[in-house]
C-alpha positions in Angstrom: -0.7 5.4 -18.5 1.5 7.8 -16.6 5.1 7.8 -17.5 8.2 7.8 -15.4 11.7 8.7 -16.3 14.8 7.3 -14.6 17.7 9.7 -14.0 21.1 8.6 -15.3 22.1 7.8 -11.7 19.0 5.7 -11.2 19.6 3.8 -14.5 23.2 3.1 -13.4 21.9 1.9 -10.0 19.5 -0.5 -11.8 22.3 -1.8 -14.0 24.6 -2.2 -11.0 21.9 -4.2 -9.2 21.5 -6.5 -12.3 25.3 -6.9 -12.6 25.6 -7.8 -8.9 22.9 -10.5 -9.0 23.9 -11.8 -12.5 27.4 -12.6 -11.1 25.6 -15.6 -9.4 22.4 -16.1 -11.4 21.4 -14.3 -14.7 17.9 -15.6 -14.6 17.4 -14.2 -11.0 18.9 -10.9 -12.1 16.3 -10.7 -15.0 13.5 -11.5 -12.5 14.6 -8.8 -10.2 14.8 -6.3 -13.1 11.3 -7.3 -14.2 10.0 -6.9 -10.6 11.6 -3.4 -10.4 10.1 -2.4 -13.7 6.6 -3.6 -12.6 6.9 -1.7 -9.3 8.0 1.5 -11.1 5.0 1.2 -13.5 2.7 0.6 -10.6 4.0 3.6 -8.7 3.7 5.7 -11.8 0.1 4.7 -12.2 -0.6 5.2 -8.5 1.7 7.8 -7.1 -0.1 8.0 -3.8 0.3 4.4 -2.8 2.6 3.4 0.0 2.7 4.2 3.7 4.0 7.5 5.0 7.1 6.9 7.2 7.3 10.0 9.4 9.5 8.1 11.9 12.3 7.7 9.3 12.9 11.4 8.5 11.5 14.8 8.9 10.8 14.9 5.1 7.8 13.4 3.4 8.9 9.9 2.9 6.8 6.9 1.9 7.6 3.2 1.8 6.4 0.8 -0.7 6.4 -3.0 0.0 9.2 -4.9 -1.8 8.4 -7.8 -4.1 10.1 -11.1 -3.5 11.3 -13.0 -6.6 
């Protein structure tokens, strides 16, 4: 399996997301964290998935569908 590495800033963002959701519901925060991890693993395995979004920026930007939990 291909690996991915989160930058320190990305790790902090993930922790901040968990903290924000956990203020209301710890179980929901855990589910969101699991969904984020699954999405990152999926993207690491399939880096070309997603849809190119040329209308959003002049750079090569792709979108990836979010997962509802």
